[in-house]
Backbone bond lengths (Angstrom), bond angles and torsions (degrees), N, CA, C in turn:
res aa  C-N    CA-C-N  psi(-1)  N-CA   C-N-CA  omega(-1)  CA-C   N-CA-C  phi
1 M - - - 1.448 - - 1.509 110.53 -
2 T 1.330 119.03 -37.89 1.462 122.08 -175.68 1.424 116.96 -51.83
3 R 1.481 114.94 -48.13 1.439 116.73 -178.73 1.461 113.75 -66.93
4 L 1.403 119.51 -37.03 1.427 116.57 -178.85 1.414 113.68 -74.75
5 V 1.357 121.84 -41.51 1.420 123.62 176.34 1.470 112.06 -59.55
6 G 1.315 116.35 -41.55 1.494 120.31 175.09 1.476 111.10 -51.28
7 G 1.286 115.68 -48.36 1.505 120.12 -179.41 1.476 113.57 -66.06
8 A 1.373 115.24 -40.84 1.474 120.52 177.39 1.486 111.82 -59.01
9 L 1.439 113.07 -47.95 1.470 116.83 179.91 1.528 111.26 -63.88
10 A 1.335 115.75 -38.89 1.520 114.22 -179.41 1.543 109.93 -62.81
11 L 1.262 117.32 -38.48 1.441 118.31 176.24 1.501 114.85 -63.60
12 A 1.287 114.46 -45.52 1.560 122.00 -177.89 1.467 110.69 -67.04
13 L 1.348 117.90 -37.38 1.441 121.55 -172.13 1.505 113.28 -91.67
14 A 1.288 116.45 -5.06 1.562 119.53 -178.89 1.547 107.39 -57.41
15 G 1.252 108.75 130.70 1.462 118.00 175.95 1.470 123.21 82.05
16 G 1.373 110.01 19.84 1.526 115.61 177.60 1.503 113.49 -170.83
17 S 1.206 118.72 166.10 1.446 121.76 178.53 1.534 108.58 -84.16
18 A 1.300 117.63 176.02 1.497 122.14 -175.50 1.575 112.99 -96.74
19 A 1.282 114.04 16.34 1.505 116.79 -175.63 1.483 109.62 -67.85
20 A 1.342 120.14 147.06 1.446 124.23 -174.10 1.529 110.42 -75.68
21 A 1.290 116.75 144.73 1.526 118.07 172.95 1.523 109.52 -76.55
22 D 1.342 114.74 165.37 1.433 118.03 173.46 1.514 111.41 -62.37
23 T 1.302 112.24 147.84 1.477 118.60 -179.86 1.554 110.44 -81.17
24 G 1.349 120.21 154.04 1.381 120.69 179.79 1.488 104.32 -176.51
25 A 1.361 117.61 -158.61 1.427 121.84 -177.53 1.487 110.10 -71.30
26 A 1.353 119.05 139.99 1.506 123.63 173.94 1.430 113.27 -54.60
27 T 1.308 118.90 140.64 1.425 120.82 178.33 1.488 110.95 -147.83
28 C 1.352 114.48 162.39 1.444 121.29 171.83 1.542 112.90 -108.72
29 D 1.322 116.40 -5.09 1.324 123.57 -178.46 1.607 117.93 -67.65
30 P 1.375 111.60 113.45 1.504 112.37 -173.55 1.440 113.43 -65.82
31 S 1.364 121.03 -24.23 1.393 123.92 -176.23 1.618 107.40 -79.47
32 A 1.288 116.27 -19.32 1.465 120.03 175.33 1.504 116.00 -89.14
33 L 1.284 114.00 -28.12 1.477 121.43 -173.24 1.527 108.56 -85.41
34 D 1.297 114.65 155.68 1.556 121.13 171.07 1.511 102.94 -60.73
35 A 1.258 116.00 135.45 1.501 119.71 -177.22 1.490 114.93 -68.22
36 R 1.413 114.31 -29.73 1.428 114.55 173.29 1.475 116.41 -69.53
37 S 1.357 116.05 -37.81 1.442 120.78 176.43 1.595 108.28 -63.12
38 Y 1.306 115.67 -45.92 1.499 119.98 178.08 1.540 111.95 -54.01
39 R 1.320 116.38 -46.36 1.528 123.11 -176.87 1.548 107.41 -62.18
40 L 1.289 117.81 -36.17 1.467 122.11 -176.70 1.528 113.51 -67.43
41 T 1.341 113.90 -22.17 1.488 119.32 -178.17 1.559 110.00 -108.27
42 T 1.281 119.19 4.14 1.488 124.52 178.97 1.507 109.26 -130.26
43 R 1.274 119.17 -79.67 1.463 122.55 -170.08 1.598 106.12 -72.61
44 A 1.223 125.01 -34.98 1.452 122.56 179.90 1.505 109.15 -74.99
45 Q 1.329 119.22 -28.37 1.419 116.09 173.88 1.499 113.54 -71.86
46 A 1.289 116.20 -27.87 1.461 118.43 174.28 1.561 112.06 -68.40
47 L 1.334 116.73 -38.08 1.463 122.71 176.49 1.560 107.80 -61.56
48 I 1.375 116.04 -40.53 1.449 120.91 -176.82 1.493 107.82 -64.21
49 I 1.385 119.76 -49.25 1.375 116.14 -172.60 1.542 116.77 -72.72
50 H 1.407 111.89 -20.22 1.386 116.34 179.15 1.582 113.87 -92.19
51 D 1.148 116.58 -1.90 1.549 122.36 -174.12 1.570 102.65 -61.81
52 P 1.320 118.21 129.81 1.533 118.97 176.03 1.525 109.17 -80.78
53 R 1.389 114.69 108.68 1.442 118.89 -175.08 1.535 111.95 -97.49
54 G 1.224 122.61 -1.47 1.432 121.45 -169.50 1.546 108.36 -160.62
55 S 1.349 109.94 178.99 1.427 117.92 177.72 1.562 108.76 -135.89
56 W 1.337 115.67 176.65 1.409 122.57 -177.30 1.633 108.23 -54.77
57 W 1.308 114.35 -38.27 1.483 117.57 -177.07 1.500 114.27 -67.78
58 D 1.274 116.79 -15.91 1.521 120.51 176.40 1.483 110.75 -61.38
59 G 1.237 119.93 -23.98 1.559 123.27 179.72 1.513 106.14 -64.38
60 F 1.276 121.95 -17.54 1.446 119.98 -176.89 1.497 113.08 -108.12
61 Q 1.363 115.82 9.81 1.415 120.11 177.17 1.553 111.81 -111.01
62 L 1.163 119.05 120.54 1.514 123.99 -170.06 1.580 105.74 -70.87
63 G 1.265 112.73 132.40 1.438 122.27 176.57 1.564 116.35 80.24
64 K 1.396 113.55 -1.35 1.429 119.31 -175.62 1.602 110.05 -63.21
65 H 1.310 111.92 -47.39 1.615 114.94 -179.68 1.560 111.99 -59.19
66 E 1.250 114.23 -38.80 1.467 120.37 177.06 1.442 111.88 -56.21
67 E 1.335 119.02 -47.70 1.416 126.92 -178.32 1.454 108.90 -65.96
68 Q 1.329 122.27 -44.04 1.397 125.53 178.27 1.496 114.17 -58.34
69 L 1.304 114.07 -44.90 1.544 118.42 -179.82 1.542 108.69 -69.71
70 A 1.325 120.51 -30.29 1.483 116.13 177.71 1.475 109.25 -73.28
71 D 1.342 117.03 -30.80 1.448 118.11 178.93 1.484 110.78 -66.10
72 L 1.363 115.10 -41.00 1.503 119.13 177.40 1.522 111.43 -59.87
73 N 1.330 115.68 -44.68 1.447 118.58 -174.79 1.522 110.72 -69.29
74 E 1.373 117.71 -37.25 1.417 121.81 -177.73 1.565 107.24 -69.18
75 A 1.413 119.11 -38.60 1.472 120.93 178.50 1.542 109.15 -62.52
76 S 1.387 114.77 -44.08 1.497 120.18 -174.83 1.544 107.41 -64.31
77 A 1.267 117.22 -44.61 1.453 121.83 178.40 1.465 114.22 -59.43
78 F 1.445 117.91 -45.33 1.379 125.29 179.62 1.473 111.83 -59.04
79 A 1.305 114.86 -46.18 1.546 117.66 178.95 1.396 112.41 -64.78
80 A 1.344 119.68 -40.42 1.480 122.67 178.38 1.620 111.15 -65.57
81 E 1.290 118.11 -36.40 1.419 119.14 179.37 1.592 107.34 -67.93
82 R 1.303 113.63 -43.44 1.543 117.17 178.95 1.555 107.14 -61.67
83 A 1.251 123.33 -36.09 1.408 125.71 -177.75 1.521 107.94 -66.57
84 L 1.354 121.82 -38.51 1.368 123.32 174.43 1.574 114.83 -68.54
85 E 1.257 114.12 -34.55 1.496 116.27 174.35 1.524 113.03 -59.84
86 I 1.303 112.18 -38.74 1.453 119.78 177.71 1.484 115.71 -72.08
87 D 1.367 112.90 -47.67 1.516 119.77 176.68 1.547 110.00 -143.90
88 P 1.343 114.12 99.96 1.493 113.22 -179.30 1.501 117.08 -68.63
89 R 1.342 115.88 -1.19 1.471 116.41 173.43 1.573 115.06 -81.47
90 N 1.316 117.25 -4.71 1.442 119.80 -172.60 1.577 110.93 -72.06
91 L 1.326 112.18 105.05 1.505 121.70 -178.82 1.497 111.46 -62.02
92 M 1.338 118.91 -37.29 1.362 123.15 179.67 1.466 114.92 -61.80
93 A 1.298 116.79 -38.38 1.415 123.91 178.26 1.564 110.09 -57.18
94 H 1.275 114.93 -48.19 1.512 117.29 178.20 1.485 117.39 -67.27
95 G 1.369 111.22 -27.12 1.499 117.63 179.05 1.520 106.76 -72.43
96 I 1.328 117.42 -40.81 1.495 122.71 -175.56 1.565 105.94 -66.62
97 L 1.366 117.14 -42.27 1.499 121.44 -176.00 1.495 107.57 -67.79
98 A 1.350 118.92 -36.56 1.482 122.06 -172.62 1.546 106.34 -64.68
99 R 1.273 118.90 -38.91 1.485 124.10 178.21 1.469 114.71 -76.09
100 V 1.410 113.36 -50.70 1.467 115.39 -172.38 1.479 112.19 -70.94
101 A 1.324 121.90 -36.64 1.372 128.10 -177.75 1.561 114.31 -53.10
102 L 1.409 109.91 -36.18 1.524 115.88 179.58 1.505 110.47 -71.05
103 A 1.422 117.64 -32.91 1.397 119.89 175.79 1.578 113.45 -70.18
104 L 1.300 114.48 -25.31 1.472 122.86 178.39 1.417 109.20 -89.45
105 E 1.402 120.84 7.95 1.437 120.52 177.14 1.519 115.13 58.80
106 Q 1.380 114.24 41.03 1.505 124.23 -178.72 1.477 105.15 -121.90
107 P 1.418 120.84 70.83 1.420 119.21 -176.25 1.598 118.97 -61.82
108 E 1.319 114.67 -31.53 1.511 116.30 -179.03 1.533 107.67 -72.51
109 R 1.289 120.62 -41.48 1.408 126.79 175.57 1.501 110.33 -57.18
110 A 1.283 115.20 -43.04 1.518 120.53 -177.71 1.506 108.49 -68.12
111 E 1.365 121.28 -45.91 1.478 124.38 -179.40 1.552 110.89 -56.77
112 V 1.265 116.64 -41.83 1.455 122.06 178.67 1.582 106.89 -57.33
113 A 1.294 114.49 -51.57 1.473 120.89 -176.18 1.483 109.62 -63.09
114 W 1.380 115.53 -44.97 1.467 118.57 177.74 1.496 111.39 -50.00
115 R 1.282 112.83 -53.24 1.472 121.26 -175.13 1.575 111.12 -57.28
116 H 1.296 117.29 -41.12 1.401 118.58 -174.90 1.528 106.86 -77.39
117 A 1.308 120.28 -35.53 1.432 122.35 178.76 1.535 114.39 -65.19
118 L 1.219 111.67 -45.68 1.549 119.18 -178.77 1.497 112.12 -72.89
119 D 1.363 112.76 -41.90 1.583 114.17 179.82 1.512 110.96 -68.70
120 G 1.417 115.02 -23.82 1.468 116.28 -179.98 1.489 112.10 -84.99
121 G 1.295 118.42 -1.63 1.522 120.64 175.62 1.480 106.81 95.13
122 G 1.388 123.37 9.30 1.459 122.78 174.76 1.482 114.06 -87.31
123 A 1.269 119.21 -156.17 1.441 128.33 -178.68 1.531 110.24 -153.40
124 V 1.239 119.71 159.75 1.521 126.00 177.21 1.484 105.76 -105.25
125 V 1.268 121.30 113.08 1.484 129.74 -168.97 1.520 109.55 -114.33
126 W 1.297 112.62 127.37 1.444 120.27 176.23 1.581 108.89 -116.00
127 S 1.415 116.95 141.90 1.394 120.41 155.39 1.500 112.15 -69.29
128 A 1.285 114.95 149.05 1.473 114.74 -166.39 1.569 112.13 -156.14
129 T 1.371 114.02 154.09 1.497 118.65 169.44 1.483 113.35 -112.46
130 L 1.350 119.40 124.03 1.471 124.03 178.37 1.504 107.54 -98.99
131 Y 1.250 115.85 94.35 1.531 115.39 -173.17 1.474 115.13 -66.74
132 D 1.311 119.78 -21.10 1.491 121.25 176.74 1.470 114.25 -88.08
133 V 1.398 117.93 0.81 1.436 120.14 176.72 1.546 106.76 -113.08
134 D 1.330 115.39 -58.19 1.525 116.27 178.94 1.581 103.82 -166.94
135 A 1.320 114.35 111.42 1.441 121.39 -179.25 1.528 114.56 -74.51
136 R 1.383 115.03 -5.40 1.432 119.26 -174.71 1.487 114.78 -109.53
137 T 1.404 116.25 18.47 1.482 119.14 174.30 1.521 102.18 -139.66
138 Y 1.335 113.10 177.67 1.529 119.64 -179.79 1.523 104.19 -116.22
139 F 1.424 107.23 147.43 1.451 112.75 167.49 1.546 105.14 -122.48
140 F 1.422 115.52 177.89 1.312 119.60 176.55 1.567 110.31 -134.60
141 L 1.341 114.60 124.45 1.373 124.78 -176.99 1.518 111.77 -100.00
142 A 1.366 118.28 124.27 1.463 118.83 -177.99 1.543 105.63 -115.50
143 F 1.294 113.80 130.26 1.509 119.19 179.36 1.578 108.96 -118.97
144 D 1.281 111.35 126.81 1.562 121.50 170.64 1.470 108.58 -136.18
145 R 1.239 121.97 -178.68 1.478 128.70 -172.56 1.484 108.17 -66.76
146 R 1.219 125.21 -17.59 1.475 127.79 -174.97 1.496 115.61 -95.95
147 A 1.333 113.28 -42.07 1.482 117.74 -169.45 1.466 114.86 -159.66
148 L 1.323 118.96 162.16 1.500 124.97 161.18 1.468 110.09 -94.61
149 R 1.291 122.65 128.00 1.372 127.00 179.99 1.496 114.26 -116.63
150 V 1.299 118.48 139.15 1.536 119.07 -179.98 1.484 106.91 -114.73
151 Y 1.266 119.99 133.48 1.495 127.23 173.72 1.523 110.95 -123.13
152 R 1.259 113.92 142.49 1.462 118.61 170.93 1.601 108.31 -81.15
153 M 1.268 115.87 147.64 1.389 122.74 -178.49 1.491 112.08 -54.06
154 E 1.355 116.72 -40.76 1.430 118.92 179.24 1.527 117.08 -63.68
155 Q 1.330 114.33 -14.95 1.422 118.64 -178.08 1.532 108.61 -81.97
156 L 1.409 119.14 -24.76 1.383 121.78 -176.32 1.491 115.17 -101.41
157 A 1.376 111.01 -29.67 1.515 112.67 -170.97 1.561 102.98 -96.13
158 R 1.397 114.83 150.85 1.423 118.64 177.71 1.566 112.72 -64.66
159 T 1.369 118.54 -37.84 1.279 128.79 173.08 1.446 111.30 -143.61
160 V 1.410 119.59 149.90 1.449 125.83 -179.85 1.514 108.89 -112.96
161 K 1.304 116.79 108.75 1.424 122.06 -178.72 1.587 105.58 -100.29
162 R 1.349 116.09 126.82 1.462 118.35 -178.74 1.542 112.19 -108.59
163 G 1.315 112.58 141.14 1.438 119.02 -175.13 1.627 109.46 -111.30
164 F 1.253 115.66 -141.75 1.529 123.77 179.14 1.505 109.62 -46.79
165 Y 1.365 114.72 124.36 1.454 123.14 168.94 1.579 109.47 68.28
166 G 1.312 118.15 13.07 1.487 125.00 175.87 1.416 108.63 84.54
167 I 1.371 127.20 9.94 1.458 127.09 178.56 1.533 104.30 -69.07
168 P 1.365 117.59 130.74 1.396 122.87 174.31 1.519 116.19 -65.93
169 E 1.250 116.43 151.26 1.556 124.26 176.23 1.574 108.68 -102.34
170 F 1.217 116.06 145.42 1.476 121.19 177.00 1.629 107.20 -70.48
171 P 1.272 117.54 138.92 1.494 119.30 -176.05 1.523 106.94 -71.30
172 G 1.435 112.50 168.63 1.383 123.42 -176.28 1.520 111.20 -78.97
173 E 1.295 115.96 -178.80 1.511 125.29 -170.66 1.553 109.61 -64.60
174 D 1.336 117.48 -26.79 1.461 120.61 -172.86 1.522 107.44 -77.00
175 D 1.259 126.34 -12.40 1.506 126.00 176.79 1.525 106.89 -88.89
176 E 1.272 114.85 74.81 1.527 120.64 179.50 1.450 112.03 -67.96
177 R 1.315 121.30 -31.02 1.437 121.24 179.63 1.470 114.38 -65.99
178 F 1.382 115.86 -31.80 1.434 121.59 174.17 1.431 113.40 -65.98
179 Y 1.300 119.82 -49.17 1.421 126.95 -178.85 1.592 114.45 -67.85
180 A 1.311 113.17 -31.97 1.477 121.16 172.86 1.570 107.89 -66.46
181 A 1.267 120.42 -44.34 1.410 127.25 178.51 1.533 111.43 -62.56
182 W 1.336 116.27 -41.73 1.522 120.69 177.75 1.525 108.73 -67.59
183 G 1.405 117.08 -28.84 1.381 116.92 173.38 1.557 119.14 -79.96
184 G 1.305 112.68 2.30 1.361 116.46 179.44 1.566 123.18 107.29
185 C 1.397 108.68 -4.56 1.453 121.16 179.73 1.481 108.39 -101.67
186 L 1.352 116.77 81.91 1.478 120.97 179.38 1.567 113.81 -88.69
187 D 1.288 115.56 135.56 1.397 119.95 -178.99 1.577 109.59 -65.10
188 P 1.306 117.89 117.02 1.517 119.97 -175.11 1.474 111.71 -62.84
189 A 1.227 121.69 -15.39 1.549 125.19 177.24 1.475 106.08 -71.27
190 I 1.393 126.17 -19.93 1.340 125.85 -177.89 1.508 114.36 -87.92
191 K 1.243 120.96 113.18 1.411 125.02 -174.88 1.477 107.92 -81.07
192 P 1.355 117.49 125.00 1.433 120.03 177.67 1.574 113.61 -61.00
193 D 1.310 116.75 148.73 1.430 119.65 176.18 1.457 114.99 -60.95
194 A 1.372 114.04 -37.41 1.468 121.38 177.60 1.655 103.85 -148.05
195 E 1.301 109.23 149.85 1.527 116.48 177.10 1.592 104.80 -138.93
196 V 1.296 106.89 135.15 1.586 111.84 177.63 1.514 106.35 -127.84
197 A 1.318 118.02 111.68 1.380 121.10 174.13 1.542 110.12 -62.28
198 W 1.356 119.29 154.71 1.376 116.74 -171.76 1.526 113.82 -74.35
199 P 1.401 123.29 -26.36 1.393 117.23 168.15 1.521 119.53 -58.59
200 D 1.312 113.27 -15.18 1.534 118.91 175.95 1.445 113.97 -90.97
201 V 1.406 119.02 2.61 1.445 120.77 169.96 1.525 111.59 -101.43
202 K 1.224 114.95 119.64 1.593 115.88 -175.47 1.500 112.54 -102.88
203 E 1.376 119.01 -12.32 1.427 119.70 -176.33 1.524 108.88 -163.69
204 I 1.334 118.33 144.91 1.482 121.29 175.70 1.659 101.93 -129.88
205 K 1.201 115.04 111.13 1.482 122.50 179.04 1.530 111.32 -100.23
206 A 1.337 115.47 140.31 1.428 122.65 -176.65 1.552 112.59 -107.69
207 G 1.342 117.34 126.93 1.512 117.34 174.04 1.510 111.83 -113.83
208 N 1.292 116.03 -154.53 1.422 117.71 176.32 1.584 116.03 -79.05
209 W 1.318 109.83 -35.27 1.479 119.20 -177.49 1.509 115.57 -116.28
210 V 1.279 118.89 -23.55 1.399 123.72 -167.37 1.595 113.47 -135.42
211 L 1.397 116.48 162.08 1.391 123.73 167.64 1.477 106.94 -111.28
212 W 1.392 116.83 144.18 1.406 124.13 171.73 1.517 109.06 -107.83
213 F 1.291 117.15 119.17 1.503 120.54 170.31 1.542 106.86 -99.65
214 K 1.324 109.59 110.56 1.553 112.68 -177.70 1.571 106.31 -92.87
215 L 1.260 111.77 136.28 1.487 121.24 -171.00 1.556 117.12 -111.38
216 T 1.287 112.45 152.09 1.473 114.77 177.22 1.479 112.60 -87.24
217 R 1.329 117.35 -10.72 1.474 119.63 173.74 1.460 102.91 -149.18
218 P 1.366 117.14 153.25 1.481 124.46 -177.29 1.569 110.54 -75.66
219 V 1.288 111.53 148.25 1.550 122.76 168.78 1.396 112.08 -117.65
220 T 1.280 119.52 158.59 1.461 126.16 178.55 1.588 106.57 -121.66
221 I 1.422 113.23 125.91 1.389 124.71 -172.39 1.527 109.03 -127.49
222 G 1.353 119.63 133.91 1.468 122.54 -175.00 1.457 113.15 -110.17
223 S 1.306 117.84 155.21 1.456 126.03 174.59 1.548 113.34 -93.30
224 D 1.287 119.49 131.03 1.449 118.10 176.99 1.492 112.26 -82.97
225 R 1.397 120.16 2.61 1.452 126.56 -177.13 1.509 103.89 -96.36
226 T 1.417 116.95 -48.83 1.472 122.21 -171.95 1.517 114.00 -99.07
227 G 1.326 111.47 -25.84 1.481 117.04 -175.53 1.573 112.35 80.74
228 K 1.306 115.44 1.46 1.448 118.46 178.89 1.572 109.56 -89.86
229 R 1.306 109.81 154.88 1.514 115.93 177.58 1.494 111.58 -119.78
230 K 1.345 117.72 155.73 1.520 119.53 -172.78 1.591 102.22 -133.71
231 E 1.242 114.89 136.54 1.423 116.94 167.41 1.509 113.42 -89.72
232 L 1.241 115.21 130.39 1.509 120.37 -178.07 1.551 115.54 -124.95
233 R 1.331 112.67 140.08 1.476 116.41 171.87 1.470 114.65 -101.82
234 E 1.246 114.17 -5.50 1.536 125.04 166.42 1.518 108.73 -149.29
235 I 1.345 111.21 147.16 1.410 121.44 -174.64 1.553 108.47 -104.53
236 K 1.305 116.27 105.58 1.543 116.78 -178.82 1.472 106.31 -94.50
237 V 1.266 120.95 122.06 1.378 125.85 -164.82 1.637 114.29 -140.83
238 N 1.263 117.04 132.68 1.421 125.43 168.77 1.533 107.43 -99.23
239 L 1.327 113.24 106.56 1.483 116.27 174.43 1.434 110.86 -85.34
240 H 1.294 120.80 113.24 1.516 124.42 -174.10 1.404 111.93 -56.63
241 G 1.378 118.04 148.92 1.439 123.18 173.64 1.521 116.32 147.17
242 A 1.305 114.31 -26.85 1.478 117.71 -178.66 1.663 105.61 -136.51
243 T 1.260 111.66 146.29 1.462 117.13 176.84 1.512 111.12 -120.82
244 G 1.274 115.76 171.54 1.507 119.74 -177.42 1.550 107.62 -84.33
245 S 1.291 110.89 -169.79 1.482 124.50 -179.68 1.486 112.47 -139.71
246 L 1.280 118.30 160.21 1.473 124.91 174.79 1.482 109.89 -102.47
247 E 1.365 112.19 138.87 1.510 114.55 177.56 1.527 104.88 -133.84
248 A 1.290 117.05 149.62 1.478 123.39 179.40 1.641 104.12 -92.16
249 Y 1.359 111.63 144.15 1.411 113.74 173.59 1.631 107.34 -154.15
250 K 1.312 113.58 170.73 1.515 114.73 -179.58 1.433 111.97 -111.32
251 P 1.312 114.19 112.89 1.475 116.90 -176.07 1.586 110.93 -65.38
252 V 1.325 117.87 146.64 1.423 123.13 179.48 1.578 107.89 -58.99
253 G 1.362 113.23 129.12 1.432 114.96 173.68 1.537 113.66 88.59
254 Q 1.341 118.09 -0.47 1.444 122.39 -175.00 1.481 107.75 -123.14
255 D 1.379 117.76 144.63 1.376 124.17 179.23 1.562 111.11 -86.17
256 E 1.360 114.88 -30.13 1.497 117.24 -170.16 1.630 106.62 -93.49
257 P 1.318 115.06 142.19 1.506 113.14 -178.59 1.581 107.32 -76.70
258 A 1.368 113.96 169.38 1.352 118.57 -177.46 1.641 106.12 -140.57
259 L 1.264 114.27 171.77 1.507 117.94 -176.68 1.576 104.33 -117.54
260 R 1.337 113.43 146.06 1.380 124.38 168.50 1.528 118.23 -140.71
261 G 1.185 118.48 151.61 1.473 122.89 -175.33 1.470 107.46 -93.41
262 R 1.284 112.61 142.50 1.458 129.02 174.27 1.520 113.06 -119.18
263 G 1.325 119.42 119.80 1.412 123.51 172.60 1.501 116.69 -63.61
264 P 1.414 117.51 163.64 1.416 117.50 175.34 1.453 113.53 -82.04
265 A 1.389 121.40 68.67 1.453 122.47 -170.50 1.466 108.72 -69.79
266 G 1.448 120.73 -27.53 1.436 117.73 178.96 1.602 111.81 -68.37
267 Y 1.290 112.67 -32.92 1.522 118.57 179.28 1.490 107.35 -65.11
268 Q 1.379 121.87 -40.92 1.362 126.68 -173.81 1.602 106.09 -67.84
269 D 1.298 114.08 -41.52 1.419 115.22 -177.36 1.595 110.81 -69.98
270 A 1.270 116.73 -41.35 1.443 121.62 173.80 1.493 116.44 -56.24
271 V 1.226 113.39 -44.42 1.568 121.26 178.97 1.471 107.23 -58.70
272 R 1.407 118.05 -56.26 1.447 117.22 -175.34 1.442 113.99 -63.73
273 R 1.358 120.41 -37.41 1.431 124.62 177.90 1.532 113.75 -61.59
274 T 1.330 110.39 -38.41 1.451 113.02 -178.80 1.551 110.32 -75.85
275 I 1.282 118.57 -37.19 1.400 118.93 176.88 1.518 114.61 -59.95
276 V 1.348 119.49 -43.93 1.463 121.83 -176.47 1.554 107.64 -73.25
277 K 1.238 115.45 -24.63 1.554 116.50 177.90 1.465 109.79 -61.17
278 F 1.317 119.86 -36.63 1.414 122.35 -178.70 1.485 118.69 -99.12
279 V 1.418 116.59 -17.05 1.434 116.73 -179.29 1.552 114.28 -112.25
280 D 1.254 116.39 -7.88 1.493 123.75 -174.88 1.511 110.94 -135.70
281 P 1.260 121.26 64.45 1.467 124.14 175.64 1.475 117.54 -57.12
282 A 1.409 115.84 -27.49 1.428 119.08 -176.32 1.630 108.30 -86.18
283 Q 1.340 113.19 -2.77 1.502 114.70 175.79 1.491 112.81 66.89
284 R 1.363 117.31 36.28 1.454 121.98 -171.63 1.535 109.82 -86.55
285 I 1.348 116.57 -31.33 1.541 122.34 175.85 1.502 112.07 -75.32
286 A 1.441 110.05 124.59 1.458 111.17 -176.38 1.548 109.26 -81.21
287 L 1.363 114.52 146.84 1.452 125.41 172.79 1.494 111.93 -116.35
288 P 1.236 117.94 91.94 1.565 119.46 178.52 1.514 107.04 -55.84
289 P 1.277 118.72 150.15 1.557 120.64 170.97 1.573 107.35 -58.59
290 S 1.377 108.81 140.38 1.405 117.49 177.23 1.566 107.31 -84.74
291 R 1.327 111.57 124.88 1.509 114.81 177.92 1.450 105.84 -131.59
292 P 1.470 118.34 86.75 1.492 123.91 -176.41 1.493 106.45 -69.72
293 G 1.358 114.66 132.77 1.432 119.69 175.83 1.623 105.45 -140.30
294 V 1.292 118.48 -124.78 1.487 123.34 169.32 1.465 109.92 -96.33
295 G 1.304 110.99 163.59 1.527 118.91 176.78 1.448 109.69 81.32
296 W 1.410 112.29 -161.38 1.494 120.02 -173.36 1.451 112.72 -53.39
């Protein structure tokens, strides 16, 4: 992380000292924010996501992908914290920390950031996979106090370049609007592909890899890869940020140990509990007990 964050900080701090800006109302406006702070939550985040952290051989090293994702999350959080030191009004920095701190298993830090982000009029935005719509593209889910909003990647990114198996790639650092949106500052002119007001969410169930948002009425969500739309009565979503782990166990009736994967069930549970804490003060949304086992 040291090499990458050093480069990101150099980019963000170029042309100015690191003195903090005057405090005031939180904002997404790049013309109002200190330019160095703004770059740490847009261009620097692009550098972090594109940093090559591994090689083909890492697929044969147990736990390597888990380490690489943790490094990405730590670098993203470090840049966001530095952005706030420079300009505490940066709403995107709060939005980034609200999301990333949950992946880093820092719930208290996450709650502080959630409060700042939502009180400032922003949102907490995750990149996500919606398996019941299209598992080979990315969606972006925005959470604020009013609703859950779903965006197709093509709505936020200037262009969508697809790689192996049609999976999209994150845009480069020049696409500042995309990284501002991922930080919770979405252009209000962009109409979400689907919007679900919180009174229309009756339950959030946590699994190993996904959350299920069970709805009182169906929504229709489209894929930017296939152009097809799907009507859903529940949204099954993997909110990116945490990965599973491998554990050794002894199968019944066998002498040799075996390996099995475990999803980040604790992460799923922490995410849903944090969401409802800020969007459902009346505790109307049901949270069934989390019983991680096999499968989703």
